[in-house]
C-alpha positions as CSV (number, residue, x, y, z in Angstrom):
1,M,118.5,145.2,114.8
2,I,116.4,142.0,115.7
3,S,113.3,142.0,113.9
4,K,110.1,143.0,115.4
5,H,108.5,140.0,114.0
6,K,111.1,137.8,116.1
7,L,110.4,140.1,119.2
8,Y,106.6,139.3,118.5
9,T,107.3,135.5,118.2
10,L,109.0,135.2,121.3
11,S,106.3,137.1,123.5
12,F,103.8,134.8,121.8
13,S,105.5,131.8,122.5
14,A,106.2,132.9,126.4
15,A,102.6,133.7,126.8
16,L,101.7,130.0,125.4
17,L,104.1,128.6,128.0
18,L,102.5,130.5,130.9
19,S,99.0,129.1,129.7
20,A,100.2,125.6,129.4
21,G,101.9,125.9,132.8
22,V,98.3,127.0,134.4
23,K,96.7,124.1,132.4
24,A,99.2,121.7,134.3
25,Q,98.7,123.0,137.5
26,D,94.9,122.2,137.0
27,G,95.5,118.8,136.4
28,G,93.9,118.9,133.1
29,E,96.8,117.2,130.8
30,E,96.3,113.7,130.0
31,S,98.8,111.0,131.3
32,P,102.2,111.1,129.6
33,T,102.3,107.3,129.6
34,Q,98.7,106.7,128.2
35,N,99.7,109.3,125.3
36,K,102.7,107.6,124.6
37,K,101.2,103.9,124.7
38,E,98.5,105.4,121.9
39,A,101.2,106.8,119.7
40,K,103.1,103.5,119.8
41,A,100.0,101.5,118.9
42,E,99.2,103.9,116.1
43,E,102.9,104.0,114.9
44,K,102.5,100.2,114.6
45,A,99.3,100.5,112.9
46,Q,100.7,102.5,110.4
47,E,103.5,100.0,109.8
48,I,100.8,97.2,108.9
49,R,98.6,99.5,106.8
50,P,97.6,97.6,103.7
51,P,99.0,98.6,100.2
52,S,97.5,101.4,98.0
53,N,95.9,98.5,95.9
54,D,93.8,97.3,99.1
55,I,91.6,100.6,98.6
56,L,88.2,99.9,97.0
57,R,87.5,102.1,94.1
58,L,83.7,102.8,93.6
59,W,84.0,103.4,89.8
60,S,86.1,102.0,87.0
61,V,86.2,102.3,83.3
62,G,88.0,99.8,80.9
63,F,88.8,99.7,77.5
64,G,89.5,96.3,75.6
65,V,90.4,94.4,72.4
66,G,89.3,91.0,71.6
67,L,88.4,88.1,69.0
68,Y,84.9,86.9,68.4
69,S,84.3,83.3,67.5
70,F,80.8,82.1,66.4
71,Y,79.2,78.7,67.2
72,G,75.9,78.0,65.2
73,D,74.4,75.9,62.6
74,V,77.1,76.9,59.8
75,G,80.3,75.0,60.3
76,K,78.3,72.4,62.2
77,V,78.0,69.4,60.0
78,E,80.4,66.6,60.7
79,N,82.1,66.3,57.3
80,N,83.0,70.2,57.0
81,T,86.3,70.2,55.4
82,I,87.2,73.7,57.1
83,R,88.0,72.9,60.5
84,S,90.5,75.4,61.7
85,S,89.2,77.9,64.4
86,F,91.3,80.6,63.3
87,S,89.3,81.0,60.1
88,H,86.4,82.4,61.5
89,F,87.8,84.5,64.4
90,R,87.1,88.3,63.7
91,K,88.2,91.2,65.7
92,G,86.5,93.4,68.2
93,V,86.5,96.1,70.9
94,N,84.8,96.8,74.3
95,L,84.0,99.6,76.6
96,T,83.1,99.0,80.2
97,A,82.0,100.9,83.3
98,E,81.6,99.5,86.5
99,R,80.2,100.8,90.1
100,R,81.2,98.9,92.9
101,L,78.3,98.1,95.3
102,G,80.6,96.5,97.8
103,N,83.8,94.3,98.4
104,L,81.7,91.5,96.2
105,I,79.7,92.7,93.9
106,G,80.4,95.2,91.0
107,L,77.2,96.7,88.7
108,D,78.8,97.1,85.1
109,L,77.5,98.5,81.9
110,G,79.3,97.1,78.7
111,I,79.3,97.9,75.1
112,H,81.2,95.9,72.3
113,T,81.2,95.8,68.7
114,G,83.1,93.9,65.8
115,K,82.1,91.1,63.5
116,I,81.3,87.4,63.7
117,S,81.7,85.0,60.7
118,K,81.6,81.1,60.0
119,Q,82.1,79.1,56.8
120,E,81.5,75.6,55.6
121,R,82.6,73.3,53.1
122,S,81.2,69.8,52.6
123,L,79.8,67.6,49.8
124,T,76.2,68.4,50.8
125,R,76.3,72.0,51.8
126,N,78.5,74.9,51.3
127,L,77.6,77.8,53.4
128,N,79.3,81.0,54.8
129,F,78.5,84.1,56.5
130,E,79.9,87.4,58.1
131,S,77.9,89.6,60.2
132,S,78.7,93.0,61.7
133,L,77.7,93.0,65.8
134,F,76.9,95.8,68.0
135,Q,76.0,94.8,71.6
136,V,74.9,96.7,74.9
137,D,74.9,94.7,78.4
138,L,74.0,95.1,81.8
139,G,75.0,92.9,84.6
140,F,76.7,91.9,87.8
141,T,80.4,91.0,88.3
142,L,81.5,88.7,91.2
143,H,84.9,89.8,92.5
144,F,86.9,87.4,94.3
145,D,89.3,89.8,96.0
146,N,86.6,90.6,98.5
147,D,88.3,89.7,101.6
148,V,86.0,86.9,102.0
149,I,87.1,84.4,99.3
150,M,90.6,86.2,98.7
151,D,92.0,89.3,100.2
152,R,91.4,92.6,98.4
153,G,95.4,93.2,98.5
154,A,95.7,90.1,96.2
155,K,97.9,91.0,92.8
156,F,96.2,88.2,90.7
157,T,92.2,87.3,91.2
158,P,89.5,86.0,89.5
159,Y,86.2,87.2,88.8
160,L,82.7,85.9,87.3
161,G,79.8,87.9,85.8
162,A,76.5,87.5,84.5
163,S,74.6,89.9,82.3
164,I,71.7,90.7,80.2
165,G,71.9,92.3,76.9
166,Y,70.9,93.1,73.5
167,M,72.6,92.6,70.2
168,F,72.2,94.0,66.7
169,F,73.4,91.8,63.7
170,N,73.3,92.0,59.9
171,P,74.4,88.5,58.0
172,K,75.9,88.7,54.9
173,G,77.3,86.0,52.4
174,D,79.9,85.8,49.9
175,L,77.9,84.4,47.2
176,L,79.2,86.5,44.1
177,N,83.1,87.0,43.1
178,A,84.5,90.4,42.1
179,N,83.3,90.0,38.6
180,N,79.8,89.6,40.0
181,Q,79.9,85.7,39.1
182,K,77.9,83.1,41.4
183,Y,79.8,80.5,43.1
184,Y,78.8,77.0,42.0
185,Y,80.3,74.4,44.2
186,W,81.4,71.0,42.4
187,S,81.7,67.5,43.6
188,D,85.3,67.5,42.6
189,G,86.0,70.2,45.3
190,T,86.3,73.1,42.7
191,I,84.2,76.3,42.5
192,R,83.4,77.2,39.2
193,N,81.2,79.9,37.6
194,A,78.5,77.5,36.1
195,D,76.8,74.4,37.3
196,E,78.0,71.0,37.3
197,S,75.8,70.1,34.3
198,N,77.6,72.6,32.5
199,P,80.9,71.4,31.1
200,A,81.7,75.0,30.1
201,G,81.9,76.0,33.9
202,T,85.6,77.4,34.5
203,E,87.2,77.7,37.9
204,I,87.1,80.6,39.9
205,L,88.3,81.6,43.4
206,R,86.3,83.0,46.7
207,D,87.2,87.0,47.2
208,Y,86.1,86.8,50.4
209,T,83.8,89.9,50.2
210,Y,80.7,89.5,51.9
211,E,78.2,91.6,49.7
212,T,75.1,89.8,49.6
213,S,72.6,90.6,52.5
214,L,71.3,87.0,53.2
215,D,68.0,87.9,54.4
216,S,67.6,89.1,50.9
217,T,67.3,85.6,49.5
218,G,63.9,84.8,50.7
219,S,63.9,84.6,54.6
220,E,62.9,87.5,56.8
221,Y,63.8,87.7,60.5
222,S,64.7,90.2,63.1
223,H,68.3,91.8,63.2
224,G,68.1,92.1,67.0
225,S,68.1,89.7,69.7
226,V,68.0,89.5,73.6
227,T,71.5,87.9,74.7
228,L,72.4,86.1,77.9
229,P,76.3,86.8,78.3
230,L,78.3,84.8,80.9
231,Q,81.6,86.2,81.8
232,F,84.7,85.0,83.5
233,G,88.3,86.0,83.6
234,L,91.4,87.0,85.8
235,K,92.3,90.4,87.2
236,L,96.0,91.8,87.6
237,K,96.4,94.8,89.8
238,L,99.0,97.4,88.4
239,G,98.8,99.7,91.2
240,D,96.4,101.9,93.2
241,R,94.1,102.7,90.3
242,F,95.0,100.4,87.3
243,D,94.2,96.8,86.2
244,A,94.8,94.3,83.5
245,R,91.8,91.9,82.7
246,I,91.9,88.8,80.7
247,G,88.5,87.4,80.4
248,A,85.7,85.9,78.0
249,S,82.2,86.4,77.7
250,Y,80.1,83.6,76.3
251,N,77.1,85.0,74.7
252,F,73.8,82.6,74.4
253,I,71.7,84.3,71.8
254,F,67.8,84.4,71.9
255,S,67.7,83.8,68.1
256,D,68.9,81.5,65.4
257,N,69.1,83.6,62.5
258,V,72.6,85.3,63.1
259,D,74.0,83.0,60.3
260,D,70.8,82.9,58.3
261,F,70.0,79.3,59.3
262,D,67.6,78.4,61.9
263,D,67.2,74.7,62.6
264,N,64.4,75.2,64.8
265,G,66.1,73.0,67.7
266,G,65.1,75.3,70.8
267,F,66.7,77.6,72.9
268,F,69.8,75.7,73.5
269,D,70.5,75.0,69.6
270,N,70.3,78.9,69.2
271,D,73.5,80.7,67.9
272,R,76.2,81.5,70.3
273,Y,79.5,83.2,70.4
274,L,82.4,83.5,72.3
275,Y,84.1,87.1,72.8
276,S,87.8,86.7,74.4
277,N,89.5,89.9,75.3
278,V,92.1,91.9,77.0
279,A,91.5,95.1,78.6
280,L,93.0,98.0,80.7
281,H,90.7,99.3,83.6
282,Y,91.0,102.8,85.5
283,G,89.5,103.1,89.0
284,F,88.5,106.2,90.7
285,G,86.4,107.4,93.7
286,G,87.4,105.8,97.0
287,G,85.6,103.7,99.0
288,D,85.7,103.4,102.8
289,P,89.2,101.7,103.5
290,G,88.7,102.3,107.2
291,R,85.7,99.8,107.6
292,D,87.9,97.1,105.9
293,Q,91.0,98.3,107.5
294,R,89.6,98.1,111.1
295,K,88.8,94.4,110.3
296,K,92.2,93.5,109.0
297,D,93.6,95.2,111.9
298,K,91.9,93.3,114.2
299,E,93.2,90.2,112.6
300,E,96.5,91.4,112.7
301,Y,96.7,92.5,116.4
302,K,95.6,88.9,117.6
303,T,99.1,87.7,116.7
304,F,100.9,90.8,117.3
305,D,103.8,91.2,119.8
306,F,103.0,94.0,122.2
307,A,105.5,92.7,124.4
308,S,108.3,93.9,121.8
309,I,106.7,97.6,122.2
310,D,106.5,97.3,126.1
311,A,110.2,96.3,126.5
312,T,111.6,99.5,124.1
313,D,114.0,101.7,126.0
314,S,115.2,104.4,123.3
315,D,117.4,106.2,125.9
316,G,118.7,103.3,128.0
317,D,117.8,104.1,131.3
318,G,116.1,101.1,132.4
319,I,112.7,102.4,132.2
320,S,110.9,101.2,129.2
321,D,109.3,103.9,126.6
322,L,105.7,103.3,127.9
323,K,106.4,103.9,131.4
324,D,109.1,106.6,130.7
325,D,107.7,110.4,130.9
326,C,110.9,111.5,129.0
327,P,111.9,108.6,126.3
328,D,114.4,110.9,124.5
329,A,116.5,112.0,127.2
330,P,120.3,112.2,126.3
331,I,122.1,108.8,126.8
332,G,124.0,108.6,130.1
333,V,122.3,111.1,132.0
334,K,121.1,110.3,135.4
335,S,117.2,109.8,135.5
336,D,114.6,109.9,138.2
337,S,111.8,107.2,138.8
338,K,109.8,108.5,135.8
339,G,112.3,108.4,133.3
340,C,113.2,112.2,133.2
341,P,116.9,113.8,133.9
342,V,117.4,114.7,137.7
343,D,116.4,118.2,138.3
344,S,117.6,118.8,141.8
345,D,116.1,122.3,142.4
346,K,112.7,121.6,140.5
347,D,113.4,124.5,138.4
348,G,112.6,122.8,135.2
349,V,116.1,122.8,133.9
350,P,117.8,119.2,134.5
351,D,120.8,119.2,136.3
352,Y,123.1,118.1,133.2
353,R,122.3,121.6,131.6
354,D,121.6,123.6,134.9
355,Q,124.4,126.3,135.8
356,E,122.6,127.0,139.1
357,P,121.3,123.2,140.1
358,N,120.4,124.3,143.7
359,S,118.7,127.5,142.9
360,R,116.2,128.4,145.7
361,P,112.6,126.8,145.2
362,G,110.3,129.2,143.4
363,S,112.9,131.2,141.6
364,R,112.5,132.4,138.0
365,V,115.2,131.2,136.0
366,N,116.4,131.3,132.3
367,A,117.1,128.4,129.7
368,E,120.5,127.8,131.7
369,G,118.9,127.3,135.0
370,M,120.4,131.0,136.3
371,V,117.7,132.9,138.8
372,I,116.8,135.8,136.7
373,T,117.0,138.8,138.9
374,D,115.6,142.4,138.8
375,E,118.8,143.7,137.7
376,M,119.0,141.3,135.1
377,L,115.5,142.6,133.8
378,Q,116.5,146.3,134.2
379,E,119.5,145.8,132.3
380,R,117.5,144.0,129.4
381,A,115.0,147.2,129.4
382,N,117.9,149.6,129.1
383,R,119.3,148.1,126.0
384,G,117.9,150.7,123.3
385,D,119.9,149.4,120.5
386,T,118.1,146.0,120.3
387,L,114.7,144.4,120.6
388,A,116.0,140.6,121.3
389,M,114.6,139.3,124.4
390,D,115.0,135.6,125.0
391,R,111.9,133.6,126.0
392,S,113.2,133.2,129.8
393,T,113.0,137.3,130.1
394,L,109.8,137.2,128.6
395,D,108.1,134.8,130.5
396,A,109.7,136.6,133.7
397,I,108.1,139.7,132.6
398,Y,104.8,137.9,131.7
399,E,104.8,136.6,135.3
400,K,105.1,139.7,136.8
401,M,102.2,141.2,134.8
402,S,100.0,138.4,135.6
403,E,100.9,138.9,139.3
404,K,99.9,142.7,139.1
405,N,96.8,141.9,136.9
406,R,94.6,144.0,139.1
407,T,92.3,147.0,138.8
408,G,93.8,150.5,140.2
409,T,91.8,153.3,141.6
410,S,94.2,156.0,140.9
411,G,93.0,158.9,138.7
412,S,94.3,159.0,134.8
413,S,96.0,162.1,135.7
414,N,98.7,160.1,137.7
415,I,99.8,158.5,134.4
416,P,102.5,160.5,132.7
417,E,101.5,162.3,129.5
418,G,103.1,160.0,127.0
419,L,101.8,156.9,128.6
420,R,98.0,157.5,128.8
421,A,97.2,156.1,125.3
422,G,98.2,152.7,127.0
423,D,95.2,153.3,129.2
424,K,92.6,151.7,127.0
425,N,89.4,151.9,129.4
426,N,90.3,155.2,131.1
427,D,90.6,153.8,134.5
428,G,93.8,155.4,135.6
429,F,95.4,152.0,135.7
430,I,97.7,150.1,133.3
431,S,96.9,146.7,133.4
432,S,98.5,143.6,131.7
433,E,95.8,143.2,129.2
434,E,96.3,146.7,128.2
435,I,100.2,146.0,128.0
436,T,99.5,143.1,125.8
437,A,97.0,145.1,123.3
438,V,99.9,148.1,123.2
439,I,102.5,145.5,122.2
440,D,99.7,144.1,119.4
441,E,99.2,147.5,118.2
442,F,103.0,148.2,118.0
443,F,103.9,145.1,115.7
444,E,100.8,145.9,113.6
445,G,102.1,149.3,113.1
446,V,99.1,150.7,114.2
447,G,100.0,152.2,117.8
448,S,101.2,155.3,118.9
449,F,104.1,153.9,121.1
450,D,107.8,153.4,119.7
451,I,110.0,150.7,120.9
452,E,111.2,153.1,123.6
453,G,107.9,154.3,124.6
454,L,106.8,150.5,124.9
455,Y,109.7,150.0,127.5
456,R,108.8,153.3,129.5
457,L,104.9,151.9,129.5
458,I,106.4,148.3,131.1
459,D,108.4,150.2,133.5
460,Y,105.5,152.2,134.6
461,F,103.3,149.1,134.6
462,F,105.5,147.7,137.4
463,E,106.0,150.8,139.2
464,Q,102.1,152.0,139.7
């Protein structure tokens, strides 16, 4: 047997079809041409949607590694024999969190730590230092992929930034070797364990261990300072959420004691350092892509060829899809002026699949266009071995039920004993609403009617 669920689905579909038919007769539906035009426009808009990396991510976090390079008083003399920049590079790491305030600006908080170092060898001066560094920055970043300077979807874009920070430092010097012997720099370029006036001094080598706190040698100063970092770099988008950044931060320090040497030259003679780094950033939190998309779509539509949409004819019937009420009709089928397959008897079944193309106007037909007769309905009702009903049969039953949707006046005693449970309001009349309620109860398994009783109730409904 066909499942009760299938019968219930068919019944519900039939009811929806009838409701839709009533709405159409009331003139409540929108123009098919208007609907198709809107659908085509939306379809074309979807084709020109921006890539996923065009979405503005409100938050991002980044981790990077880099190198510190110091610029101060140590190593500044013209006759410094140590010229290699690589000799004073030191490693560092950085963490960044950013909150985008719009397309153009981001507010960022940064932390980085590492070491800075410099050394100097000359006939007049021999200095070296290394200092730990820990700095916190708060500032703004200007993103060039802001749809003003560059398109936000660009893969490779620059950025600039400015911050204010505070750094902690602790300079130390390599003044003693591993045997705790002090370095003496002789005029012949050697390092010895005694003053040059002492001929017994023997040559030793530096161990490059910065063991001596430099401010313990007589100078006293704060080990913290305000900084002014200026950032610049390039950003490479790796997808929707990730981007790689290659950048540098040039830091002006409001102190000249980082290398334990203060020449009292003013702010622009203070110590400075450069931090060059590579970082990976992860973005999360969506912005308002729709706001920017509207702007982008506006530009796209200025040059978009809408004529190509107007000329599209999917079914080849000579009527463009925007004006075709049936744009997906079978190719080769004769169509009317609206682009729909011809339906000579107006029964809703087009001629190319209507087995009775000239049925009487107003006749109720099945899916093949054949008129449904009372005999056909009765034959269906008399089949006790199946619950199967096609949609056209159910449509016909519901139509007849709606025609008889009125209130009776006879007493409930006229209703056969086995069917009185269907009279929900006890008015002595079985209405279409009560038939529907009984069907619902049947499929929910809570009613008193079996399938045979349900058919008898429907028959009685038409006979009363």
